[in-house]
C-alpha positions as CSV (number, residue, x, y, z in Angstrom):
1,X,-32.8,104.9,245.1
2,X,-33.6,108.2,243.5
3,X,-36.6,108.7,245.7
4,X,-34.6,107.9,248.8
5,X,-32.0,110.6,248.1
6,X,-34.8,113.0,247.2
7,X,-36.6,112.4,250.5
8,X,-33.4,112.7,252.6
9,X,-32.3,115.9,250.9
10,X,-35.8,117.5,251.1
11,X,-35.9,116.7,254.8
12,X,-32.7,118.6,255.4
13,X,-32.9,121.8,253.3
14,X,-35.0,125.0,253.7
15,X,-36.1,125.1,250.1
16,X,-37.3,121.5,249.4
17,X,-38.9,122.5,246.1
18,X,-35.5,123.2,244.6
19,X,-34.1,119.8,245.3
20,X,-33.5,117.8,242.0
21,X,-32.0,114.3,241.7
22,X,-30.8,113.1,238.3
23,X,-30.0,109.5,237.7
24,X,-27.5,108.3,235.2
25,X,-27.0,104.6,234.7
26,X,-23.7,103.5,233.3
27,X,-22.5,100.0,232.4
28,X,-20.9,99.4,235.8
29,X,-22.6,101.9,238.2
30,X,-25.5,104.2,238.9
31,X,-24.7,107.9,239.6
32,X,-27.2,110.1,241.4
33,X,-26.6,113.8,241.0
34,X,-28.1,115.8,243.8
35,X,-28.7,119.5,243.1
36,X,-29.9,121.9,245.8
37,X,-30.3,125.7,246.1
38,X,-27.0,127.5,246.7
39,X,-28.1,128.6,250.2
40,X,-28.8,124.9,251.2
41,X,-25.5,123.5,250.0
42,X,-23.9,123.8,253.4
43,X,-26.8,122.0,255.0
44,X,-26.5,119.0,252.6
45,X,-22.7,118.7,253.0
46,X,-22.6,119.4,256.8
47,X,-19.7,120.1,259.0
48,X,-16.6,118.3,257.6
49,X,-18.9,116.5,255.2
50,X,-20.7,114.4,257.8
51,X,-24.2,114.8,256.3
52,X,-23.0,114.0,252.8
53,X,-21.2,110.9,254.2
54,X,-24.4,109.8,256.0
55,X,-26.5,110.2,252.9
56,X,-23.9,108.1,251.0
57,X,-23.9,105.4,253.7
58,X,-27.7,105.1,253.7
59,X,-27.7,104.7,249.9
60,X,-24.9,102.2,250.1
61,X,-26.8,100.2,252.7
62,X,-30.0,100.3,250.6
63,X,-28.5,99.0,247.4
64,X,-29.1,95.5,246.2
65,X,-26.6,92.9,247.1
66,X,-24.7,92.0,244.0
67,X,-26.3,94.8,242.0
68,X,-24.7,97.9,240.5
69,X,-23.0,100.2,243.0
70,X,-24.7,103.6,243.5
71,X,-22.7,106.8,243.9
72,X,-24.1,110.1,245.1
73,X,-22.6,113.3,243.8
74,X,-23.6,116.6,245.3
75,X,-23.6,119.6,243.0
């Protein structure tokens, strides 16, 4: 899942070398923290959050059925 978010984010931004995804696994869920360069923050969020919602939708669709839910946080 981490690689999927990394690929999606690097495809969108101007500075793909500054994209970092940190994975934190808790007892009930997995949290993926997406960090990008400050100049690319708007591109990852998109107008009215459409790109961020799309990234979250792709991750939700790719998660295992019956597995832990995965949440994407953009920082």
